[in-house]
C-alpha positions as CSV (number, residue, x, y, z in Angstrom):
1,M,-12.1,-20.7,4.3
2,S,-8.7,-20.1,5.9
3,T,-6.6,-17.1,5.2
4,L,-2.9,-16.2,5.7
5,V,-1.6,-12.7,5.2
6,F,2.0,-11.9,4.7
7,L,2.9,-9.0,7.1
8,E,5.8,-7.1,5.7
9,H,7.7,-4.9,8.1
10,H,10.2,-2.1,7.8
11,G,12.2,-1.7,11.0
12,S,10.0,-2.0,14.0
13,N,6.6,-1.5,12.2
14,I,4.4,-3.6,10.0
15,T,3.7,-1.7,6.7
16,K,0.4,0.1,6.2
17,P,-0.5,-1.9,3.1
18,S,0.0,-5.1,4.9
19,L,-2.1,-4.0,7.9
20,G,-4.8,-2.8,5.4
21,V,-5.0,-6.3,3.8
22,L,-5.0,-7.9,7.2
23,S,-7.9,-5.7,8.4
24,K,-9.9,-6.5,5.2
25,A,-9.2,-10.2,5.4
26,A,-10.2,-10.4,9.1
27,S,-13.5,-8.7,8.2
28,L,-14.2,-11.5,5.7
29,D,-12.7,-14.3,7.8
30,P,-12.4,-13.9,11.6
31,D,-10.0,-16.8,11.7
32,T,-7.4,-14.9,9.5
33,S,-3.8,-15.5,10.4
34,G,-0.7,-13.3,9.8
35,I,2.9,-14.4,9.2
36,I,5.9,-12.1,10.2
37,I,9.3,-13.2,8.8
38,G,12.6,-11.7,9.8
39,S,15.2,-11.5,12.6
40,G,14.2,-10.1,16.0
41,V,10.6,-9.7,14.9
42,S,8.7,-11.3,17.8
43,G,7.7,-7.9,19.2
44,L,5.6,-7.2,16.1
45,A,3.0,-9.8,17.0
46,A,1.0,-7.4,19.2
47,E,0.6,-5.0,16.4
48,A,-0.8,-7.7,14.1
49,A,-3.3,-8.7,16.8
50,R,-4.6,-5.2,17.0
51,Y,-5.5,-5.3,13.3
52,G,-7.5,-8.5,13.4
53,A,-5.0,-11.5,13.3
54,A,-6.6,-14.4,15.2
55,R,-3.2,-16.1,15.1
56,V,0.3,-14.7,14.4
57,F,3.0,-16.9,13.1
58,I,6.5,-15.7,13.8
59,A,9.5,-16.9,11.7
60,D,12.4,-15.5,13.6
61,D,15.8,-16.5,12.3
62,A,19.1,-14.7,11.7
63,R,19.2,-16.1,8.2
64,L,16.0,-14.1,7.5
65,E,17.4,-10.7,8.5
66,A,18.0,-9.5,4.9
67,P,14.7,-8.8,3.0
68,L,15.3,-11.5,0.3
69,P,12.3,-13.2,-1.2
70,Q,13.4,-16.8,-1.7
71,A,13.8,-17.7,1.9
72,R,10.4,-16.2,2.6
73,V,8.9,-18.4,-0.1
74,D,10.3,-21.4,1.8
75,V,8.7,-20.3,5.1
76,I,5.3,-19.5,3.6
77,A,5.2,-22.7,1.5
78,G,6.0,-24.8,4.5
79,L,3.2,-23.0,6.5
80,V,0.7,-23.6,3.8
81,A,1.6,-27.3,3.5
82,L,1.3,-27.7,7.3
83,H,-2.0,-25.8,7.9
84,G,-3.7,-26.0,4.5
85,F,-4.5,-22.3,4.1
86,G,-6.9,-21.8,1.2
87,N,-5.9,-18.1,0.7
88,V,-2.6,-16.3,0.9
89,L,-2.7,-12.6,0.6
90,F,-0.1,-9.9,0.1
91,G,-0.1,-6.1,0.2
92,A,1.7,-5.0,-3.0
93,S,5.3,-4.0,-2.7
94,V,8.5,-4.9,-4.5
95,L,9.3,-7.6,-1.9
96,A,5.8,-8.9,-1.7
97,S,5.5,-9.2,-5.5
98,D,8.7,-11.3,-5.6
99,I,7.5,-13.6,-2.9
100,A,4.0,-14.0,-4.3
101,G,5.4,-14.9,-7.8
102,G,7.9,-17.3,-6.3
103,L,5.2,-18.9,-4.1
104,A,2.9,-19.4,-7.0
105,A,5.6,-21.2,-8.9
106,R,6.5,-23.3,-5.9
107,L,3.0,-24.4,-5.1
108,D,1.8,-24.5,-8.8
109,A,-0.9,-22.1,-7.6
110,G,-2.9,-19.3,-9.3
111,L,-1.9,-15.7,-8.5
112,N,-4.2,-12.7,-9.1
113,W,-2.5,-9.4,-8.9
114,D,-3.4,-5.7,-8.7
115,L,-6.6,-6.5,-6.8
116,A,-8.6,-3.5,-5.7
117,D,-11.1,-5.3,-3.4
118,L,-12.0,-8.7,-2.0
119,A,-15.3,-10.4,-1.3
120,V,-16.6,-13.8,-0.2
121,E,-19.3,-15.6,-2.1
122,G,-20.5,-18.6,-0.3
123,D,-17.3,-19.9,1.1
124,T,-15.1,-18.8,-1.8
125,L,-12.8,-15.7,-2.0
126,V,-13.5,-13.5,-5.0
127,G,-11.1,-10.8,-6.1
128,K,-12.1,-7.4,-7.7
129,R,-9.7,-6.1,-10.4
130,S,-9.8,-2.9,-12.4
131,A,-10.4,-3.1,-16.1
132,L,-11.1,-0.9,-19.1
133,G,-8.7,1.8,-17.9
134,D,-9.8,1.5,-14.3
135,T,-13.4,2.5,-15.2
136,V,-15.0,-0.7,-14.0
137,L,-14.3,-3.5,-11.5
138,V,-14.5,-7.1,-12.6
139,D,-14.7,-10.3,-10.6
140,V,-11.7,-12.6,-10.8
141,G,-11.3,-16.1,-9.2
142,W,-9.1,-19.1,-8.8
143,S,-9.5,-22.6,-10.2
144,A,-7.8,-24.3,-7.2
145,E,-6.3,-23.7,-3.8
146,P,-4.3,-22.1,-2.4
147,R,-5.6,-18.8,-3.9
148,L,-2.8,-16.2,-4.0
149,G,-3.7,-12.5,-4.1
150,L,-1.6,-9.4,-4.5
151,I,-3.6,-6.4,-3.3
152,R,-2.9,-2.9,-4.8
153,A,-1.3,-0.7,-2.2
154,G,-3.8,1.8,-0.7
155,S,-6.9,-0.3,-1.4
156,F,-7.6,-0.9,2.2
157,E,-7.2,1.4,5.2
158,P,-6.0,-0.4,8.4
159,A,-8.7,-0.6,11.0
160,E,-8.1,-1.7,14.6
161,T,-10.3,-4.7,15.1
162,P,-8.5,-6.7,17.8
163,G,-8.1,-10.4,17.2
164,A,-7.0,-13.2,19.6
165,G,-3.4,-12.8,18.4
166,A,-2.3,-16.2,19.6
167,V,1.5,-16.4,18.8
168,E,3.0,-19.4,17.2
169,Q,6.7,-19.8,16.5
170,V,7.5,-21.3,13.1
171,A,10.4,-23.8,12.7
172,V,12.5,-22.3,9.9
173,A,13.6,-24.7,7.2
174,L,15.3,-23.2,4.2
175,E,16.3,-24.9,0.9
176,D,19.9,-24.9,0.0
177,F,19.4,-22.7,-3.0
178,S,17.5,-20.1,-0.9
179,V,20.6,-19.1,1.0
180,K,22.9,-18.7,-2.0
181,A,22.0,-15.1,-2.6
182,Q,23.5,-12.6,-0.2
183,M,22.6,-9.0,0.3
184,V,25.8,-6.9,0.1
185,E,24.2,-3.5,0.6
186,Q,20.8,-2.1,1.4
187,A,20.2,1.6,0.6
188,H,17.4,3.6,2.2
189,E,15.8,6.6,0.5
190,E,16.4,9.7,2.5
191,Q,13.2,11.5,3.4
192,T,12.2,13.9,6.2
193,G,8.5,12.9,6.4
194,P,6.2,10.0,5.7
195,S,6.0,8.3,2.4
196,I,2.9,8.9,0.2
197,E,1.5,5.5,1.1
198,E,1.8,6.2,4.8
199,A,0.8,9.8,5.0
200,D,-2.6,10.9,6.2
201,I,-2.3,14.2,4.2
202,L,-1.0,14.5,0.7
203,V,-0.4,17.7,-1.2
204,A,-0.1,16.8,-4.9
205,G,1.1,18.8,-7.8
206,G,0.5,18.6,-11.5
207,R,1.8,20.4,-14.6
208,G,-0.4,23.3,-13.7
209,L,2.3,24.3,-11.2
210,G,4.2,25.7,-14.1
211,S,7.7,24.7,-13.0
212,P,9.6,22.2,-10.9
213,E,10.6,25.0,-8.5
214,A,7.0,25.5,-7.6
215,F,7.1,22.2,-5.7
216,K,8.9,24.0,-3.0
217,E,5.6,25.7,-2.2
218,L,3.9,22.3,-1.8
219,E,6.7,21.0,0.3
220,G,6.3,23.9,2.7
221,L,2.5,23.3,3.1
222,A,3.0,19.5,3.4
223,A,5.6,20.0,6.1
224,L,3.3,22.2,8.1
225,L,0.4,19.7,7.8
226,G,2.6,16.8,8.7
227,G,2.0,15.2,5.3
228,A,3.8,14.3,2.1
229,V,4.1,15.6,-1.4
230,A,2.7,13.6,-4.4
231,S,2.8,14.2,-8.1
232,T,1.3,13.1,-11.4
233,R,2.8,11.1,-14.3
234,A,3.2,14.2,-16.4
235,V,5.3,15.8,-13.7
236,V,7.5,12.7,-13.3
237,D,7.9,12.3,-17.1
238,S,9.1,15.9,-17.3
239,G,11.7,15.2,-14.6
240,W,10.1,17.7,-12.2
241,Y,9.7,15.3,-9.3
242,P,10.8,11.8,-8.3
243,Y,8.9,8.7,-9.6
244,Q,8.3,7.4,-6.0
245,T,5.9,10.2,-5.5
246,Q,3.7,9.4,-8.6
247,V,0.1,8.7,-8.0
248,G,-2.0,7.0,-10.6
249,Q,-2.5,4.0,-12.8
250,T,1.3,3.6,-13.5
251,G,2.2,5.0,-10.1
252,K,1.0,4.3,-6.6
253,T,-2.5,4.0,-5.2
254,V,-3.1,6.1,-2.1
255,A,-6.0,6.6,0.4
256,P,-5.1,9.6,2.7
257,K,-7.6,11.3,4.9
258,L,-7.0,14.6,3.0
259,Y,-5.8,14.9,-0.7
260,I,-5.0,18.5,-1.9
261,A,-4.6,18.5,-5.7
262,C,-2.8,21.5,-7.0
263,G,-2.8,22.2,-10.8
264,I,-4.0,18.7,-11.6
265,S,-6.5,18.3,-14.4
266,G,-8.0,15.0,-13.2
267,A,-7.2,12.5,-16.0
268,I,-8.7,9.0,-15.4
269,Q,-5.2,7.6,-14.9
270,H,-4.6,9.9,-12.0
271,K,-8.1,9.5,-10.6
272,V,-7.8,5.8,-10.1
273,G,-4.8,6.3,-7.9
274,M,-6.3,8.8,-5.4
275,Q,-10.1,8.4,-5.6
276,S,-10.2,6.5,-2.3
277,S,-9.0,9.6,-0.4
278,Q,-11.5,10.5,2.3
279,I,-11.6,14.2,1.4
280,I,-10.4,15.6,-1.9
281,V,-9.7,19.4,-2.3
282,S,-8.7,20.7,-5.7
283,I,-7.2,24.0,-6.8
284,N,-7.2,24.8,-10.5
285,K,-7.6,28.0,-12.5
286,D,-9.7,26.1,-15.1
287,P,-13.4,26.0,-13.9
288,N,-14.0,23.0,-16.2
289,A,-11.2,20.8,-14.9
290,A,-12.3,17.2,-14.7
291,I,-11.0,16.8,-11.2
292,F,-13.7,19.1,-9.9
293,D,-16.3,16.4,-10.8
294,F,-15.0,14.1,-8.0
295,S,-13.7,16.7,-5.5
296,D,-15.3,17.4,-2.2
297,L,-14.1,21.0,-2.3
298,S,-13.2,22.9,-5.5
299,V,-11.2,26.1,-5.6
300,V,-11.1,28.0,-8.9
301,G,-8.2,30.5,-8.9
302,D,-4.4,31.0,-9.1
303,L,-3.0,28.0,-7.2
304,H,0.2,29.9,-6.2
305,A,-1.9,32.6,-4.5
306,V,-4.2,30.0,-2.8
307,I,-1.3,27.8,-1.6
308,S,0.5,30.9,-0.2
309,K,-2.5,32.0,1.7
310,L,-3.3,28.5,2.9
311,T,0.3,28.0,4.1
312,A,0.2,31.3,6.0
313,L,-3.1,30.3,7.6
314,V,-1.9,26.9,8.7
315,A,1.3,28.4,10.1
316,E,-0.7,31.0,12.0
317,R,-3.1,28.4,13.5
318,K,-0.1,26.2,14.6
319,G,1.4,29.3,16.3
C-alpha cells in the first residue's frame, strides 16, 4: 500500500486538517508521502516530516502561486502516474475538494468523500463514513486504484511522529488549459484569533443565548482563553453569527481540547460536529438538555451569570 497526502498550506504553515490526515495515514502506512504545491514552499518540508511524512514532494513554481485547483490536479496526476500511489488523501477544504474532484475525473478513479476515519484491512484501505444522520459509521471501499479519499475536517488531530522526510523536487508540467484561469483577487477573512478548525479552545453559543448581542460575552471569554467562538445552525439561520463559525452536520467538524457549549440543546446534527472534542463543558438552564448526556462537565444554571463569573475568574488568574 502506498499513500500520498495533499498538504494544503496557508501562508507559511500547512493546514491543521492536512497534518491530521498525514498523521493518520502515517500511522497506517509508515511509507506515506506528502505533496506540497505552490511558490516558495520548499521551507514547509520540515513541518511535513515532523508529522510522519517519509518522503516530501515539493512542486515549487511561480505558476502555482495562486491557489487554483486545475494546475494542482496536473501535478498530482503526474506524481501518481510516476510513482503508482495506491491511495491519495485530502483534508477537506474548498480547494482540496476541487482538486479531489478534478483528479478523480482525470484518472477515472473513485472518490469517497466526507470520510470520518480510515483503517487498513489486509493491504487495502477502508474508509469510514457517517450514515443514518451520523448515528453510525459504515465501511466504504474502492473498486480500483488509485483510491481517492476526502477526509472530513477535524476528524484527525495532528500528532508529531517524525518521518524520514526525504525531500524530492517535482518537475512541474502543466496542461495548456490549466493556465487559462487567472486569479484577479484573493480576499482574506478578517479575524483576530484562530479559526474554529485551528483553535484548541472553542466557546460555542446556541439559541439559548437569547440574542445575537449575547455573543459579545462569548467573544470576551474566548479572547481570554486564546480560543475562538463557534455557533449552531439555528444561530446561523437566524442571522445571529456568521456561517463560517457553524459546527455540525451542515457546518464544520471540530476537535478542540476544550469545547464550552453555552445554551446549546445538543441536537444530533450539532453533536456530530463536536463530539471528538477532548473535554466538553455544557452550560444550560434545562437540566434535561440532551447535550448533558455526552458532556464531561454539566452546569445547570443561567448561562449569562455563569459566563460572567467564568470570564472574571479567567481574567483574575491571568492577572
